[in-house]
C-alpha positions as a Markdown table, in Angstrom:
| # | Residue | x | y | z |
|---|---|---|---|---|
| 1 | Met | 26.3 | 68.4 | 16.1 |
| 2 | Asn | 29.6 | 67.7 | 15.8 |
| 3 | Asn | 32.2 | 65.6 | 14.3 |
| 4 | Ile | 31.9 | 62.6 | 16.8 |
| 5 | Leu | 28.4 | 62.1 | 15.6 |
| 6 | Leu | 29.4 | 62.0 | 12.1 |
| 7 | Lys | 32.0 | 59.1 | 12.7 |
| 8 | Ser | 29.1 | 57.1 | 14.3 |
| 9 | Tyr | 26.7 | 58.1 | 11.4 |
| 10 | Leu | 29.3 | 56.6 | 9.0 |
| 11 | Lys | 29.8 | 53.6 | 10.9 |
| 12 | Cys | 25.6 | 53.1 | 11.4 |
| 13 | Lys | 23.1 | 55.5 | 11.1 |
| 14 | Arg | 21.3 | 54.1 | 14.1 |
| 15 | Lys | 24.3 | 54.1 | 16.2 |
| 16 | Ala | 24.5 | 58.0 | 15.5 |
| 17 | Trp | 21.1 | 58.1 | 16.5 |
| 18 | Leu | 21.3 | 56.3 | 19.7 |
| 19 | Asp | 24.4 | 58.4 | 20.7 |
| 20 | Tyr | 22.4 | 61.6 | 20.3 |
| 21 | Lys | 19.0 | 60.7 | 21.7 |
| 22 | Gly | 19.1 | 57.4 | 22.9 |
| 23 | Asp | 18.6 | 56.2 | 26.6 |
| 24 | Lys | 22.6 | 56.0 | 27.8 |
| 25 | Arg | 21.3 | 53.2 | 30.6 |
| 26 | Phe | 21.3 | 51.0 | 27.7 |
| 27 | Lys | 24.7 | 51.8 | 26.4 |
| 28 | Ser | 27.3 | 49.5 | 27.6 |
| 29 | Trp | 31.2 | 50.3 | 28.1 |
| 30 | Ser | 33.2 | 49.3 | 25.0 |
| 31 | Ala | 36.6 | 47.7 | 25.2 |
| 32 | Gln | 37.4 | 48.3 | 21.6 |
| 33 | Asn | 36.7 | 52.1 | 22.1 |
| 34 | Ser | 38.9 | 52.0 | 25.0 |
| 35 | Ile | 41.7 | 50.2 | 23.3 |
| 36 | Gln | 41.3 | 53.0 | 20.4 |
| 37 | Leu | 41.9 | 55.8 | 22.8 |
| 38 | Val | 45.0 | 54.2 | 24.6 |
| 39 | Asp | 46.4 | 53.6 | 20.7 |
| 40 | Gln | 45.4 | 56.9 | 19.8 |
| 41 | Tyr | 47.1 | 58.7 | 22.7 |
| 42 | Lys | 50.3 | 56.8 | 22.2 |
| 43 | Asn | 50.3 | 57.5 | 18.7 |
| 44 | Phe | 49.6 | 61.4 | 19.0 |
| 45 | Lys | 52.6 | 61.4 | 21.7 |
| 46 | Arg | 54.8 | 59.8 | 19.6 |
| 47 | Leu | 54.2 | 62.1 | 16.5 |
| 48 | Ala | 54.4 | 65.2 | 18.7 |
| 49 | Lys | 57.6 | 63.7 | 20.2 |
| 50 | Gly | 56.0 | 63.9 | 23.8 |
| 51 | Asn | 55.2 | 67.9 | 23.0 |
| 52 | Leu | 51.3 | 67.3 | 23.6 |
| 53 | Phe | 49.5 | 70.1 | 25.4 |
| 54 | Gly | 45.6 | 70.9 | 25.7 |
| 55 | Gly | 43.2 | 73.6 | 25.0 |
| 56 | Leu | 43.4 | 76.7 | 22.5 |
| 57 | Lys | 46.1 | 78.3 | 24.8 |
| 58 | Ala | 48.4 | 75.8 | 23.3 |
| 59 | Cys | 47.5 | 76.8 | 19.9 |
| 60 | Glu | 48.3 | 80.4 | 20.7 |
| 61 | Lys | 51.7 | 79.3 | 22.5 |
| 62 | Gly | 52.5 | 77.3 | 19.3 |
| 63 | Tyr | 53.0 | 73.9 | 21.1 |
| 64 | Lys | 53.8 | 71.0 | 18.7 |
| 65 | Gly | 50.6 | 68.9 | 19.4 |
| 66 | Val | 47.2 | 70.3 | 20.8 |
| 67 | Ile | 44.6 | 67.8 | 22.1 |
| 68 | Gly | 41.4 | 68.3 | 24.0 |
| 69 | Ile | 39.9 | 71.6 | 22.2 |
| 70 | Lys | 36.6 | 72.3 | 20.9 |
| 71 | Ile | 35.8 | 74.8 | 18.3 |
| 72 | Lys | 32.3 | 76.0 | 17.4 |
| 73 | Asn | 30.9 | 77.4 | 13.9 |
| 74 | Asn | 28.4 | 77.8 | 11.9 |
| 75 | Leu | 28.6 | 75.2 | 9.0 |
| 76 | Lys | 25.8 | 77.1 | 7.1 |
| 77 | Glu | 22.9 | 79.3 | 8.0 |
| 78 | Gly | 20.8 | 78.2 | 11.0 |
| 79 | Leu | 23.2 | 74.9 | 11.5 |
| 80 | Asn | 25.8 | 75.3 | 14.5 |
| 81 | Ile | 28.6 | 72.6 | 14.3 |
| 82 | Glu | 31.2 | 71.8 | 17.2 |
| 83 | Val | 34.4 | 69.7 | 16.3 |
| 84 | Phe | 36.6 | 68.0 | 18.6 |
| 85 | Pro | 39.9 | 67.6 | 16.7 |
| 86 | Pro | 41.5 | 64.3 | 18.1 |
| 87 | Leu | 44.8 | 66.2 | 17.3 |
| 88 | Leu | 46.5 | 69.4 | 15.8 |
| 89 | Ile | 49.8 | 69.3 | 14.7 |
| 90 | Lys | 51.9 | 72.2 | 14.1 |
| 91 | Thr | 53.4 | 73.0 | 10.8 |
| 92 | Lys | 54.6 | 75.6 | 8.1 |
| 93 | Gly | 52.1 | 78.2 | 7.3 |
| 94 | Gln | 50.6 | 81.5 | 8.4 |
| 95 | Ser | 47.5 | 81.8 | 11.1 |
| 96 | Lys | 46.0 | 84.1 | 13.4 |
| 97 | Trp | 48.5 | 82.8 | 16.0 |
| 98 | Gly | 51.6 | 83.7 | 14.1 |
| 99 | Lys | 53.9 | 82.3 | 11.6 |
| 100 | Tyr | 52.7 | 78.8 | 11.9 |
| 101 | Lys | 49.2 | 76.7 | 11.4 |
| 102 | Tyr | 47.8 | 73.6 | 12.7 |
| 103 | Ile | 46.4 | 70.7 | 10.4 |
| 104 | Pro | 44.1 | 67.8 | 11.8 |
| 105 | Val | 45.4 | 64.6 | 12.8 |
| 106 | Val | 43.5 | 61.4 | 13.3 |
| 107 | Ser | 44.8 | 57.8 | 14.4 |
| 108 | Lys | 43.5 | 54.6 | 13.3 |
| 109 | Leu | 43.9 | 50.6 | 14.4 |
| 110 | Gly | 43.5 | 49.0 | 11.3 |
| 111 | Lys | 45.8 | 48.7 | 8.1 |
| 112 | Lys | 43.8 | 51.0 | 6.0 |
| 113 | Ala | 42.4 | 54.6 | 6.3 |
| 114 | Thr | 38.4 | 54.4 | 5.7 |
| 115 | Arg | 36.1 | 57.2 | 4.5 |
| 116 | Glu | 35.6 | 57.8 | 8.4 |
| 117 | His | 38.9 | 59.0 | 8.8 |
| 118 | Phe | 38.8 | 61.2 | 5.5 |
| 119 | Phe | 35.3 | 62.9 | 6.6 |
| 120 | Asp | 36.9 | 63.4 | 10.3 |
| 121 | Leu | 39.9 | 65.1 | 8.9 |
| 122 | Ala | 37.7 | 67.4 | 6.4 |
| 123 | Leu | 35.0 | 68.4 | 8.7 |
| 124 | Cys | 37.9 | 69.5 | 11.1 |
| 125 | Ser | 39.5 | 71.3 | 8.5 |
| 126 | Ile | 36.4 | 73.1 | 7.5 |
| 127 | Val | 35.9 | 74.7 | 10.9 |
| 128 | Leu | 39.5 | 75.0 | 11.5 |
| 129 | Glu | 40.1 | 77.1 | 8.6 |
| 130 | Asn | 37.5 | 79.7 | 9.3 |
| 131 | Phe | 38.5 | 79.7 | 13.0 |
| 132 | Ala | 41.9 | 80.2 | 12.6 |
| 133 | Gly | 41.8 | 82.1 | 9.3 |
| 134 | Val | 43.9 | 79.5 | 7.4 |
| 135 | Lys | 43.5 | 77.3 | 4.4 |
| 136 | Ile | 44.1 | 73.7 | 5.1 |
| 137 | Asp | 44.8 | 71.3 | 2.2 |
| 138 | Ser | 45.7 | 68.2 | 4.0 |
| 139 | Gly | 45.7 | 66.2 | 7.2 |
| 140 | Leu | 47.4 | 63.0 | 8.6 |
| 141 | Val | 46.2 | 59.6 | 9.2 |
| 142 | Ile | 48.5 | 58.0 | 11.7 |
| 143 | Ser | 48.8 | 54.2 | 13.0 |
| 144 | Asn | 51.2 | 51.6 | 14.6 |
| 145 | Phe | 49.7 | 48.5 | 13.2 |
| 146 | Asn | 52.0 | 45.6 | 13.9 |
| 147 | Asn | 54.4 | 47.9 | 15.5 |
| 148 | Ile | 55.4 | 50.0 | 12.4 |
| 149 | Phe | 54.4 | 53.6 | 12.9 |
| 150 | Asn | 53.0 | 54.9 | 9.8 |
| 151 | Ile | 52.1 | 58.5 | 8.8 |
| 152 | Glu | 49.9 | 59.0 | 5.8 |
| 153 | Lys | 48.9 | 62.3 | 4.3 |
| 154 | Ile | 45.6 | 63.0 | 3.1 |
| 155 | Trp | 44.7 | 65.7 | 0.7 |
| 156 | Leu | 41.6 | 67.5 | 1.8 |
| 157 | Asn | 40.3 | 68.8 | -1.6 |
| 158 | Lys | 37.1 | 70.6 | -2.7 |
| 159 | Asn | 35.5 | 67.6 | -3.7 |
| 160 | Leu | 36.1 | 65.8 | -0.3 |
| 161 | Lys | 35.2 | 68.9 | 1.7 |
| 162 | Lys | 31.7 | 69.1 | -0.6 |
| 163 | Lys | 31.2 | 65.5 | 0.0 |
| 164 | Thr | 31.8 | 65.8 | 3.8 |
| 165 | Ile | 29.2 | 68.8 | 4.4 |
| 166 | Asn | 26.6 | 66.8 | 2.2 |
| 167 | Val | 27.1 | 63.7 | 4.5 |
| 168 | Phe | 26.8 | 66.0 | 7.7 |
| 169 | Leu | 23.7 | 67.5 | 6.4 |
| 170 | Glu | 22.1 | 64.3 | 5.9 |
| 171 | Met | 23.1 | 63.0 | 9.3 |
| 172 | Val | 21.6 | 66.2 | 10.6 |
| 173 | Gln | 18.0 | 65.4 | 9.1 |
| 174 | Ser | 18.6 | 61.7 | 10.1 |
| 175 | Leu | 18.8 | 62.5 | 13.7 |
| 176 | Lys | 15.7 | 64.8 | 13.4 |
| 177 | Asp | 13.8 | 61.6 | 12.1 |
| 178 | Asn | 12.8 | 58.5 | 14.1 |
| 179 | Ile | 15.3 | 55.9 | 15.0 |
| 180 | Pro | 16.6 | 54.2 | 12.0 |
| 181 | Asn | 16.1 | 50.4 | 11.4 |
| 182 | Ile | 18.7 | 48.0 | 12.6 |
| 183 | Thr | 21.3 | 47.6 | 9.9 |
| 184 | Glu | 21.1 | 44.4 | 7.9 |
| 185 | Asp | 25.0 | 44.2 | 7.7 |
| 186 | Arg | 25.8 | 43.5 | 11.4 |
| 187 | Lys | 29.2 | 42.5 | 11.1 |
| 188 | Lys | 30.7 | 44.9 | 13.4 |
| 189 | Cys | 27.9 | 45.0 | 15.9 |
| 190 | Ser | 29.7 | 42.9 | 17.9 |
| 191 | Ile | 31.9 | 46.0 | 19.1 |
| 192 | Cys | 29.2 | 48.4 | 19.0 |
| 193 | Pro | 28.1 | 49.7 | 22.8 |
| 194 | Trp | 24.4 | 49.4 | 21.8 |
| 195 | Gln | 24.7 | 46.0 | 20.7 |
| 196 | Thr | 22.7 | 44.4 | 23.6 |
| 197 | Tyr | 19.9 | 47.1 | 23.0 |
| 198 | Cys | 19.7 | 46.1 | 19.2 |
| 199 | Asp | 19.7 | 42.6 | 19.7 |
| 200 | Lys | 16.8 | 42.3 | 21.7 |
| 201 | Glu | 14.9 | 44.5 | 19.3 |
| 202 | Ala | 16.3 | 42.4 | 16.2 |
| 203 | Lys | 14.9 | 39.0 | 18.0 |
| 204 | Ser | 11.6 | 40.3 | 18.8 |
| 205 | Lys | 11.1 | 41.3 | 15.4 |
| 206 | Gly | 12.5 | 38.3 | 13.6 |
| 207 | Tyr | 15.5 | 39.7 | 11.9 |
| 208 | Leu | 17.0 | 37.2 | 9.4 |
| 209 | Thr | 20.2 | 38.2 | 10.2 |
| 210 | Asp | 20.1 | 36.9 | 13.6 |
| 211 | Ile | 20.3 | 33.5 | 12.0 |
| 212 | Asp | 24.0 | 32.1 | 11.5 |
| 213 | Gly | 25.1 | 32.3 | 8.3 |
| 214 | Ile | 22.9 | 34.9 | 6.7 |
| 215 | Gly | 24.1 | 38.0 | 6.0 |
| 216 | Lys | 22.8 | 41.2 | 4.4 |
| 217 | Lys | 22.7 | 39.6 | 0.8 |
| 218 | Thr | 21.0 | 36.5 | 1.9 |
| 219 | Ala | 18.4 | 38.3 | 3.8 |
| 220 | Thr | 17.7 | 40.4 | 0.8 |
| 221 | Ile | 17.1 | 37.6 | -1.3 |
| 222 | Leu | 14.7 | 35.9 | 1.0 |
| 223 | Lys | 12.9 | 39.1 | 1.6 |
| 224 | Asn | 12.6 | 39.1 | -2.2 |
| 225 | Ile | 10.9 | 35.7 | -2.3 |
| 226 | Gly | 8.6 | 36.8 | 0.7 |
| 227 | Ile | 10.1 | 35.7 | 3.5 |
| 228 | Ser | 10.6 | 38.6 | 5.9 |
| 229 | Asp | 11.6 | 37.3 | 9.4 |
| 230 | Phe | 13.1 | 33.9 | 10.8 |
| 231 | Lys | 9.8 | 32.7 | 12.0 |
| 232 | Gln | 8.7 | 32.4 | 8.4 |
| 233 | Leu | 11.9 | 31.1 | 7.4 |
| 234 | Ala | 11.7 | 28.2 | 10.2 |
| 235 | Leu | 8.0 | 27.5 | 8.6 |
| 236 | Ser | 9.3 | 26.8 | 5.2 |
| 237 | Asn | 9.6 | 23.8 | 3.1 |
| 238 | Lys | 13.1 | 23.0 | 2.4 |
| 239 | Leu | 12.8 | 21.9 | -1.4 |
| 240 | Asp | 10.2 | 24.7 | -2.0 |
| 241 | Leu | 12.6 | 27.1 | -0.9 |
| 242 | Asp | 15.7 | 25.9 | -2.6 |
| 243 | Lys | 13.9 | 26.3 | -5.9 |
| 244 | Lys | 13.0 | 29.5 | -5.2 |
| 245 | Leu | 16.6 | 30.4 | -4.3 |
| 246 | Ala | 17.6 | 28.9 | -7.6 |
| 247 | Ala | 16.5 | 31.9 | -9.8 |
| 248 | Tyr | 19.2 | 34.1 | -7.5 |
| 249 | Lys | 21.8 | 31.3 | -8.3 |
| 250 | Glu | 21.7 | 30.3 | -4.4 |
| 251 | Lys | 20.1 | 26.7 | -4.9 |
| 252 | Asn | 22.2 | 24.7 | -2.1 |
| 253 | Leu | 19.6 | 22.1 | -0.2 |
| 254 | Glu | 22.2 | 21.6 | 2.3 |
| 255 | Arg | 22.6 | 25.1 | 3.2 |
| 256 | Thr | 18.9 | 25.8 | 2.7 |
| 257 | Ser | 17.9 | 23.1 | 5.2 |
| 258 | Lys | 20.5 | 24.5 | 7.5 |
| 259 | Phe | 19.1 | 27.8 | 7.4 |
| 260 | Ile | 15.6 | 26.5 | 8.3 |
| 261 | Asp | 16.8 | 24.2 | 11.0 |
| 262 | Gln | 18.7 | 27.1 | 12.6 |
| 263 | Ser | 15.8 | 29.4 | 12.2 |
| 264 | Lys | 13.3 | 26.3 | 14.0 |
| 265 | Ser | 15.9 | 26.1 | 16.7 |
| 266 | Tyr | 16.9 | 29.9 | 17.4 |
| 267 | Ser | 12.7 | 30.5 | 17.7 |
| 268 | Thr | 12.2 | 27.5 | 19.8 |
| 269 | Gly | 15.0 | 27.4 | 21.9 |
| 270 | Ile | 15.5 | 23.9 | 21.6 |
| 271 | Pro | 18.7 | 22.3 | 19.9 |
| 272 | Ile | 18.6 | 19.9 | 17.0 |
| 273 | Arg | 20.8 | 17.1 | 16.7 |
| 274 | Ile | 22.2 | 16.4 | 13.0 |
| 275 | Arg | 24.4 | 13.4 | 13.4 |
| 276 | Asn | 24.1 | 10.5 | 15.5 |
| 277 | Asn | 27.9 | 10.0 | 16.6 |
| 278 | Lys | 27.8 | 7.3 | 19.1 |
| 279 | Asn | 31.6 | 7.4 | 20.0 |
| 280 | Leu | 31.9 | 11.2 | 20.5 |
| 281 | Ser | 33.3 | 10.6 | 23.9 |
| 282 | Lys | 36.3 | 8.6 | 22.2 |
| 283 | Ile | 36.6 | 11.3 | 19.6 |
| 284 | Ile | 37.2 | 14.2 | 22.2 |
| 285 | Phe | 39.0 | 12.3 | 25.1 |
| 286 | Arg | 40.3 | 9.2 | 22.8 |
| 287 | Glu | 39.9 | 7.0 | 25.9 |
| 288 | Lys | 43.2 | 8.2 | 27.7 |
| 289 | Pro | 43.7 | 8.5 | 31.0 |
| 290 | Gly | 43.8 | 12.6 | 30.7 |
| 291 | Cys | 43.9 | 15.6 | 28.1 |
| 292 | Tyr | 44.7 | 19.2 | 27.7 |
| 293 | Val | 42.4 | 21.9 | 27.3 |
| 294 | Phe | 44.2 | 24.8 | 25.5 |
| 295 | Asp | 43.4 | 28.7 | 24.9 |
| 296 | Ile | 45.5 | 31.4 | 23.9 |
| 297 | Glu | 45.3 | 35.2 | 24.4 |
| 298 | Ser | 47.0 | 37.3 | 21.7 |
| 299 | Asn | 47.2 | 40.6 | 20.5 |
| 300 | Pro | 46.4 | 40.4 | 16.8 |
| 301 | Asp | 47.3 | 43.7 | 15.8 |
| 302 | Asn | 50.8 | 43.1 | 16.8 |
| 303 | Lys | 50.8 | 39.2 | 16.0 |
| 304 | His | 51.6 | 38.6 | 19.6 |
| 305 | Asp | 50.2 | 35.4 | 21.5 |
| 306 | Phe | 50.9 | 36.5 | 24.9 |
| 307 | Leu | 49.6 | 33.7 | 26.9 |
| 308 | Tyr | 49.2 | 30.2 | 26.2 |
| 309 | Gly | 46.8 | 28.6 | 28.8 |
| 310 | Phe | 46.5 | 24.9 | 29.6 |
| 311 | Leu | 44.1 | 23.3 | 31.8 |
| 312 | Thr | 45.3 | 19.7 | 32.4 |
| 313 | Ile | 42.8 | 16.9 | 33.2 |
| 314 | Lys | 44.0 | 13.6 | 34.8 |
| 315 | Asn | 42.4 | 10.3 | 36.0 |
| 316 | Asn | 43.1 | 10.0 | 39.6 |
| 317 | Asn | 42.3 | 6.4 | 39.5 |
| 318 | His | 39.3 | 6.8 | 42.2 |
| 319 | Gly | 36.7 | 7.7 | 39.7 |
| 320 | Gly | 37.5 | 11.6 | 39.6 |
| 321 | Tyr | 39.7 | 13.9 | 37.9 |
| 322 | His | 42.5 | 16.1 | 38.7 |
| 323 | Asn | 42.2 | 19.5 | 37.2 |
| 324 | His | 45.4 | 21.8 | 36.9 |
| 325 | Tyr | 45.6 | 25.1 | 35.1 |
| 326 | Glu | 49.1 | 26.7 | 33.7 |
| 327 | Pro | 49.5 | 29.6 | 32.2 |
| 328 | Ile | 52.5 | 29.9 | 30.0 |
| 329 | Leu | 53.4 | 33.4 | 29.2 |
| 330 | Asn | 55.4 | 35.4 | 26.5 |
| 331 | Leu | 55.4 | 38.7 | 27.6 |
| 332 | Lys | 58.0 | 40.1 | 25.4 |
| 333 | Asn | 57.1 | 38.6 | 22.0 |
| 334 | Asp | 59.5 | 36.0 | 20.9 |
| 335 | Gln | 62.5 | 37.9 | 22.7 |
| 336 | Asn | 63.3 | 34.6 | 24.1 |
| 337 | Ser | 62.3 | 31.1 | 23.5 |
| 338 | Thr | 61.9 | 29.9 | 26.9 |
| 339 | Tyr | 57.8 | 30.1 | 26.7 |
| 340 | Ile | 58.0 | 27.8 | 23.5 |
| 341 | Glu | 60.4 | 25.2 | 25.4 |
| 342 | Asn | 57.9 | 25.2 | 28.2 |
| 343 | Ile | 55.0 | 24.5 | 25.9 |
| 344 | Phe | 56.5 | 21.6 | 24.3 |
| 345 | Lys | 57.6 | 20.2 | 27.5 |
| 346 | Lys | 54.3 | 20.0 | 28.7 |
| 347 | Leu | 52.8 | 18.5 | 25.6 |
| 348 | Ser | 55.6 | 16.0 | 25.3 |
| 349 | Ser | 55.3 | 15.0 | 29.0 |
| 350 | Glu | 52.0 | 13.1 | 28.0 |
| 351 | Asn | 52.7 | 12.9 | 24.2 |
| 352 | Glu | 49.5 | 10.8 | 23.7 |
| 353 | Trp | 47.0 | 13.0 | 25.3 |
| 354 | Pro | 44.5 | 14.7 | 23.0 |
| 355 | Val | 44.8 | 18.7 | 23.2 |
| 356 | Ile | 41.0 | 20.2 | 22.9 |
| 357 | His | 40.5 | 23.6 | 22.0 |
| 358 | Tyr | 37.9 | 25.7 | 20.5 |
| 359 | Gly | 38.3 | 27.1 | 16.8 |
| 360 | Asp | 41.6 | 26.9 | 14.6 |
| 361 | Thr | 43.6 | 29.7 | 16.1 |
| 362 | Glu | 45.5 | 27.4 | 18.8 |
| 363 | Lys | 46.4 | 24.5 | 16.6 |
| 364 | Ile | 47.7 | 27.0 | 13.9 |
| 365 | Ala | 49.9 | 28.6 | 16.6 |
| 366 | Ile | 51.4 | 25.6 | 17.8 |
| 367 | Ile | 52.2 | 24.2 | 14.6 |
| 368 | Lys | 54.0 | 27.2 | 13.8 |
| 369 | Leu | 56.1 | 27.1 | 16.9 |
| 370 | Ala | 56.5 | 23.4 | 16.3 |
| 371 | Glu | 58.2 | 24.7 | 12.8 |
| 372 | Lys | 60.2 | 27.3 | 14.7 |
| 373 | Leu | 61.9 | 24.4 | 16.7 |
| 374 | Ser | 62.6 | 22.5 | 13.3 |
| 375 | Leu | 60.5 | 19.6 | 13.8 |
| 376 | Asn | 60.3 | 17.0 | 11.2 |
| 377 | Ser | 57.4 | 16.1 | 9.2 |
| 378 | Phe | 56.6 | 12.9 | 11.1 |
| 379 | Glu | 56.6 | 14.9 | 14.5 |
| 380 | Ile | 54.4 | 17.8 | 13.1 |
| 381 | Asn | 51.8 | 15.4 | 11.6 |
| 382 | Asn | 51.4 | 13.4 | 14.9 |
| 383 | Leu | 51.2 | 16.7 | 16.8 |
| 384 | Lys | 48.3 | 17.9 | 14.6 |
| 385 | Ser | 46.4 | 14.5 | 15.3 |
| 386 | Arg | 46.1 | 15.4 | 18.7 |
| 387 | Phe | 44.3 | 18.6 | 18.5 |
| 388 | Ile | 40.5 | 18.2 | 19.1 |
| 389 | Asp | 38.4 | 21.3 | 17.6 |
| 390 | Leu | 35.3 | 21.4 | 19.7 |
| 391 | His | 34.0 | 24.1 | 17.4 |
| 392 | Leu | 33.9 | 21.7 | 14.6 |
| 393 | Leu | 32.3 | 19.2 | 16.6 |
| 394 | Val | 29.5 | 21.3 | 17.5 |
| 395 | Arg | 28.7 | 22.6 | 13.9 |
| 396 | Asp | 29.1 | 18.9 | 12.8 |
| 397 | Asn | 26.9 | 17.6 | 15.4 |
| 398 | Trp | 24.4 | 20.0 | 16.7 |
| 399 | Ile | 22.1 | 23.1 | 15.8 |
| 400 | Leu | 22.0 | 25.4 | 18.8 |
| 401 | Pro | 19.6 | 28.1 | 19.5 |
| 402 | Val | 22.4 | 30.7 | 19.4 |
| 403 | Lys | 23.1 | 33.8 | 17.1 |
| 404 | Asn | 26.6 | 32.2 | 16.5 |
| 405 | Tyr | 28.8 | 29.7 | 17.6 |
| 406 | Ser | 31.9 | 31.7 | 19.1 |
| 407 | Leu | 33.2 | 30.2 | 22.2 |
| 408 | Lys | 31.5 | 32.7 | 24.7 |
| 409 | Thr | 28.1 | 32.2 | 23.2 |
| 410 | Val | 28.1 | 28.3 | 23.1 |
| 411 | Ala | 29.2 | 28.1 | 26.6 |
| 412 | Asn | 27.1 | 30.6 | 27.8 |
| 413 | Trp | 24.5 | 28.6 | 26.4 |
| 414 | Thr | 25.4 | 25.8 | 27.9 |
| 415 | Gly | 25.3 | 27.4 | 31.3 |
| 416 | Phe | 29.0 | 28.4 | 32.1 |
| 417 | Lys | 29.6 | 31.5 | 34.3 |
| 418 | Trp | 32.7 | 33.5 | 33.7 |
| 419 | Lys | 34.2 | 35.1 | 37.1 |
| 420 | Tyr | 34.1 | 38.5 | 35.2 |
| 421 | Lys | 30.6 | 39.7 | 34.2 |
| 422 | Asn | 30.4 | 40.7 | 30.1 |
| 423 | Val | 34.1 | 39.6 | 29.9 |
| 424 | Ser | 35.4 | 39.4 | 26.0 |
| 425 | Gly | 38.4 | 39.1 | 23.9 |
| 426 | Ser | 38.5 | 42.6 | 23.5 |
| 427 | Lys | 38.4 | 43.4 | 27.2 |
| 428 | Ala | 41.1 | 41.1 | 28.0 |
| 429 | Leu | 43.1 | 42.8 | 25.0 |
| 430 | Phe | 42.5 | 46.2 | 26.9 |
| 431 | Trp | 43.8 | 44.6 | 30.0 |
| 432 | Trp | 46.8 | 43.6 | 28.1 |
| 433 | Ile | 47.4 | 47.2 | 26.8 |
| 434 | Gln | 46.9 | 48.6 | 30.2 |
| 435 | Tyr | 49.4 | 45.9 | 31.8 |
| 436 | Asn | 51.8 | 46.9 | 29.3 |
| 437 | Glu | 51.7 | 50.7 | 30.0 |
| 438 | Thr | 51.5 | 50.4 | 33.6 |
| 439 | Lys | 53.1 | 47.1 | 34.5 |
| 440 | Asn | 50.4 | 46.8 | 37.0 |
| 441 | Gln | 50.1 | 43.0 | 37.9 |
| 442 | Ser | 46.5 | 43.2 | 38.9 |
| 443 | Phe | 45.9 | 43.5 | 34.8 |
| 444 | Leu | 47.7 | 40.3 | 34.2 |
| 445 | Arg | 46.3 | 38.6 | 37.0 |
| 446 | Lys | 42.5 | 39.4 | 35.4 |
| 447 | Ile | 43.9 | 37.8 | 31.8 |
| 448 | Ile | 44.9 | 34.9 | 33.4 |
| 449 | Glu | 41.9 | 34.3 | 35.1 |
| 450 | Tyr | 39.9 | 35.2 | 32.1 |
| 451 | Asn | 42.1 | 32.3 | 30.2 |
| 452 | Arg | 41.5 | 30.0 | 32.9 |
| 453 | Asp | 37.6 | 30.6 | 32.5 |
| 454 | Asp | 38.0 | 30.1 | 28.7 |
| 455 | Cys | 39.6 | 26.7 | 29.3 |
| 456 | Gln | 37.1 | 25.7 | 31.7 |
| 457 | Ala | 34.3 | 27.0 | 29.2 |
| 458 | Thr | 36.1 | 25.0 | 26.5 |
| 459 | Leu | 35.9 | 21.8 | 28.9 |
| 460 | Asn | 32.2 | 22.5 | 29.7 |
| 461 | Ile | 31.1 | 22.2 | 26.0 |
| 462 | Ala | 33.0 | 18.9 | 25.7 |
| 463 | Asn | 31.1 | 17.6 | 28.6 |
| 464 | Trp | 27.8 | 18.9 | 27.2 |
| 465 | Leu | 28.2 | 17.4 | 23.8 |
| 466 | Ile | 29.2 | 13.7 | 25.3 |
| 467 | Lys | 26.3 | 14.3 | 28.0 |
| 468 | Asn | 23.6 | 15.4 | 25.7 |
| 469 | His | 24.1 | 13.3 | 22.8 |
| 470 | Lys | 22.3 | 10.4 | 23.6 |
| 471 | Asn | 19.3 | 12.4 | 24.7 |
| 472 | Ile | 17.9 | 14.1 | 21.8 |
| 473 | Glu | 17.0 | 12.0 | 18.4 |
| 474 | Pro | 18.5 | 13.2 | 15.1 |
| 475 | Ile | 16.2 | 15.3 | 13.1 |
| 476 | Asp | 15.0 | 13.9 | 9.6 |
């Protein structure tokens, strides 16, 4: 039993159980965890001013920062515990090693410190106090969010330590029991290495939260009125269900209808058309001789859009189309404006062509760049009018048998195959971080290939929309 399991338990009881007892064959590699480890090491190195060493001998010698140690102790009679402090940083005090002591440090990716960070610091301090013969009343949470290095001091009082011990004992009992149920609050499941394993079980058991738009609150309400899974939801009468939801101030016939139809599609695997738009091809391609398909890769924590990928589709006048991909790179995050000039040179070279994208990120990014260039309101409005958001078109015209309507999910469902298996935005971000650390061009090439595939996947969705729109009758 250790602090690593405690961190998992605080995220999700089921995750902790799987980390402890689960079959590791069903556990996937997590890009998010790798990003966290890379960022953590950089932050630790910065805090210790490069003076990082591993093992207990480093504590004995009084080095500034110590990583890679394991400390064993008895939390209470009959309960052994191990802690793996992410970092110990040397500070003033008195310990068994001399006229100095160490306090625990954790690193975070986001803006705010959470109870996961507080409890990790507290548990490490409890074991370290016994081991080093010293009182530890504080620890540090460090981060480099938006390229601002921040050090936050956390007071580790008796109340926090008591709460930590109680939660740890609760976790110990949970790990002895049967596997916990899948959490209803599945917002963070997308970055969990056990997601695929849990998703299969959730679908087989008809979890309501598998239905797009249904979160923990709505699922609880539906269960209270007698609907326990999405198969029951699919068979519900829309008017009757909406009346029952009125008692919970959730009456909304349009939304209720969408939940039921989404459940029907998800249960049967059959898409449902919800709008009869005869001019979908005209809406997407605008009857122009070509178009751009556009996708961005970015590091959101640093507000850095580092790759703008354009797929140019042009009629070759022989009944076919010429397809050309061009990546425009912003490697130094606005240190020069060349990339902006190249983007607008491309967009203005065919200034009537539509710009097809998936989601609102791309349009927002380009408009911000246009404002940087001081384009006038007429030019900006004209630019806005060229953007075609396929995500909105999909949602307006279809209910698909999918868990969510992300680019990856929808493109996969339409049959698109990515060059790299199990690829994701997190993995591309991991490659970007690796490129920045090593300057190894192979990581940059992988990102470019991934972005090219994202553009092709977007085009694949556009073609699917046009190809299939006339084949299935709209629902009543």
